C-alpha positions in Angstrom: 109.1 84.5 117.6 111.9 82.0 117.0 112.4 78.2 118.2 115.2 75.8 118.0 115.1 73.6 115.2 118.6 72.0 115.4 121.9 72.5 117.2 125.3 71.9 115.2 128.7 71.0 117.1 131.8 71.3 115.6 133.4 67.7 115.6 137.0 69.1 115.9 135.6 70.9 119.1 132.9 68.6 120.6 133.1 65.0 121.2 129.5 63.2 121.2 129.7 63.2 125.0 130.6 66.4 125.4 127.8 67.7 122.8 125.3 65.5 124.9 126.2 67.1 128.0 125.6 70.5 126.7 122.5 70.2 125.3 121.3 68.6 128.6 122.5 71.9 130.5 120.7 73.7 128.2 117.6 71.7 128.7 117.5 70.5 124.7 116.5 67.3 124.1 117.2 65.8 120.7 114.2 63.9 118.9 116.5 61.8 116.8 120.2 60.3 117.1 123.0 62.2 116.1 123.5 63.2 112.2 127.2 63.3 111.6 128.5 65.0 108.9 132.5 65.6 107.9 132.7 68.5 110.2 129.6 68.7 112.2 127.4 66.7 114.8 123.9 67.8 114.2 121.2 67.3 116.8 117.7 67.9 115.7 115.3 69.2 118.2 112.3 69.7 116.7 111.0 68.6 113.0 111.1 71.2 110.4 107.4 72.7 110.1 106.7 72.4 106.3 103.1 73.0 106.6 103.4 76.7 107.4 105.6 79.2 106.1 109.0 79.5 108.1 112.4 80.3 107.4 115.4 78.9 109.0 118.4 80.8 109.7 121.9 79.8 111.0 122.8 81.4 114.4 126.6 81.1 115.3 126.7 81.1 119.1 130.7 80.7 119.1 132.9 77.9 120.6 132.1 75.4 117.5 128.4 75.8 118.2 125.6 76.7 115.9 121.5 77.0 116.3 119.3 76.6 113.2 116.3 78.9 114.3 112.7 78.4 112.7 111.7 81.8 112.0 107.9 82.5 111.1 107.7 84.6 108.0 
């Protein structure tokens, strides 16, 4: 089973307001303020789990959105 750890939006396609609306529509609530890089806006949904062994994979869902998924090893 996997969980969404973070959602990443391409800055050229998504404004902060549009990204937050998308998150609300998909019932995802960030636990921290947005982390902005040169190309992306990153919204953390859950803290990374360092205590247990998980892999983190990036899944591109299209339209400038990527999900960071926490997957149990």
